[in-house]
C-alpha angles and dihedrals in degrees: 000000000000131000133170145156089235143338085279097058117040138161123200126188133187149146124333094028095296116166122168134176131204113201116175098215087060092042102214144056120280126200112226126208117235094165094232140108092200118115113258106224105175142020130181140161136208131197114254095180135324111329092349121109137186109216123194135180137181130215131190141136101253114225088351102081143340093248111125140161136199114207134191118205122205113180103308097338123097122205123191113226128201120282092183111148095028106104094175141056120282131215112178142021136201131170150160109227113256090355113069139342124199133185125183138188122098087013137352121261137179144184139176100221116043092192095055121101087218110121123265110255117234114233098170100100113099092007104077140335097208134088112271116219105180142021131190136163146187091209138342089275097049110053133153129200131184134189153137124350093019096300115169121170135180131199117204097185094272109047144004119242125194122218096186095111092051094048097047096203097143099145098054146027141249107237102184136017133185130185128195123170108315096343130094123187122184128179129198142105142277115205102315096337127097113229138199118192124194126193132186135188 
């Protein structure tokens, strides 16, 4: 995955704990040390205030173990945050700084203070029974999650709604979802076919 504030400041994450940053004033890529061999599946940033960003990423070994890590990146320094309360592996993260933080994977979890050692709260029960691969949002009251067996769920600030029955992707999985304004785009597969699903409000 890749995330950046602009083409002049980019972070890239990948397998085996790889994290790299490109910062134009330095003029080259730098490898950062997160002190993990776990695969880093997702990275995202959110504006705290003008020209200041909170950058988070998640690492695990999907379907291999329950080991997982949540990291915060400030500049070229990586800090490990608490994953207390998450018993399973995780795959994706989304947040609105100082409002709400979500991680998904073998379950869905949230907390309001990312720096707190208080446990993450499970919010999975009653929402979906399927593995969740990706989460994205416009705001803390407009969130989309996709996952296995064609699961697609939306949070409107009050309740979660599943669109799995409408989409009828029962022999595959949505692997990635993005939402921007009134547009949702998800990609994945159904049986042996690649699929792209587009939703509008």
